[in-house]
Phi, psi and omega in degrees: 000310181299318179301317180301316180294318178299320178298316181299315182296323179293327176296315182296315184287346184267029178290117183259169182271088177206174177276130181257117179283175190313308184293320181293319180298315179297316180297320180296313181299320179294323180292322178297313181297320180294324182281333182230062187295331182274346183257346186228159174219125182249127177211161177255134180267358180163191181231155176283173182306313183291339175085343179286326186267114170284147176269085186284140173232127172258124179259134180236141177158176181292331177234073190289336188277340184206161179291139178240133183304131178091347180259115184287154180259134181233148175218150169238133177234131179234170170059035175293322168265117191301334182267005177254101203251345186299315182302320180305315183281321182289336175290326175296320179288330175295316178303311180303314181296317182295312184291325181280341180268344183298133183071000175250320181254119185299325181291313180295323179297314178296319179301313182286333178286336187242007183217143172255115190251123180252127181236119176248102184293330177217127175263348184223067182298327180295318180296321178297314182292334181282345180276085186286324181246104180304139184216149177285340185247194187298139168223168179296338180297350175304321188271168174279184186298335179272006180075022181257140175277112185295337179270017170231017195248358181271158171306144183249140183281351187245330179209157177285106182272359175045032180286143173278107188298125183276158180304321181294319180295314181299320179299318180291321177299317179295321180297314179299320181292327186271350179239161176261067181291138181251320183217149185203161168215144173245136192257124182234185177212164181115356177200177177228092185192153171256115185252141185227163182303143003266151172273333178239177181175186176205191185301325181299323183266004171097017184294340178297335178260011175078023181214135180247104192265128175271165178299340182249035184305320181298320180292318180297320178297317178300316181296315180297318180291325177305316179289310188295322182281344175264356177274151184303322185219352185305319184296342180291339172072015183284344179067206185251343174207172187293340182284339188235109177239145180235102179307128180064010176075021179230160174205146167290134185306312182296322180299327180284299170196144183290140184216131184252137177076028182279156184287325185290322177294321179299315179303315185288316184283310187258342183256355182057029184236125179281119179234141171240161180253123183255114175266115194254350184206137177297321179270128183294317184229076186287164177301147183300333182288354176266351187296325181296320178294320178299320178297314179298319182294330187256346190305307183295319181298318180300319181288313182297324179295318180300324181299335184291350176295345180262013173290156165082221190224147178216166178172188180236146175249123184233163178267187186296339179265006180082008178279144180294145176251107176284159175065015170287143179273127176229116181216158175277136180300137178092353176222066179286142176266143183299333172244100191307141179283128187239160178287154178276190184296339178269008182073017184269149170227154174223124177237119177280118180219145177286159178307139181156187180258131181223155170255120180261129184249117175254130184228128169251120184311129178094356180233163180291134179295153173250127179249134176227132177271127181235147175254109186266120175273176172274105185256008185300326179291337179266357179058038173199124175295164176300137180265125176218107181265160178230135177236123178264102189292333182265358183266132172224031179238158174269121182289131177235091181269152177292145177286161185291134179294154181272359180292156179302113189280333185277350178297313181299316180301317182298312181300315181300316185290328181284324187275329188278124176267158181307323181297323179295319177305315182294317179300316180298315180300317179297319180297316179297316181298320178300315180299316181298313184286336175295000000 
């Protein structure tokens, strides 16, 4: 038995800098889980089109098998484009670093004790295996087995993209629905930049000025800069050639190029999860002898970015008996989401906010909202967002709100803003005031 465990640990520590194909990747993840059973949980969230490739996720944390109240969920997803390979390998090295540092490195120990971290090294195993000749530029391996670009395949908040949802996409959508993800990043290649929401947009989000601004634009800029400034060179903003420069190594997705059906917008609108897209290498599929340098360049940034899941405020919404209220709306005043952010089945909410003063509004449909003013410190170093609970003393029901529709939500907003003149706004306001005073 002891010999077997020692063998397993030696397998884990022997992760080398090379490309790991489907069977090797699976074997590595299984060896990590076998060597660290109490710190990890390995499961597949679905299968790729070809069916050979499981979409493996390794979960790491003090409670890896299930969500624990107050502990935020974080995820990294790589290799969504099968021929963009650096992320796939550095996530394996991140796993190796986390499990071997636990209980040895105080920062990593605190991170794993206070965060549930989900790592998916490949979302497109078929595309990776289809890339027979590694290339710095585009290959057919970008797509899944059905020839679909998975990063154009999600429901879009701005237009009907009529995409035929692929098995890999559906698996990720189900995964997002079943977990309370707070923060995420997806790892790509072909540029060197941290790109943030929105990737698509309309006049309401500012596309007329060439920028598509989300209600949490300040938080997204902070998240992107956290990665770029902790990366060895991304923050220098030189990009990959003289035609393309990114000041401070970040860009608004839409400002770079418009993209419909992207995963980061889907996470933010429908998953209540802030996601950024990390472009990690000018060359999409670089030679294996460069992988060690890529790991060194990204290691600190990967860790610092994960800590940001503890920004802002979190808490529980309960009824008069102390029972959790699911589907209560909890948002910061002045930054409403087009699909309101709601509590999970445990009545929990997590809002990523930069340090400052905010009014948090908790609403249970049919009851008076509760407003609380909070002073949010920077708590990322303490690995816990500010705790602010809400109790509805007159409520003793479980709120069951309808889930957000998948139709393009910003279309209605756009029409309203274009059609409504200020005078109409005043008339509506007067009508509302009359009703209130009656």
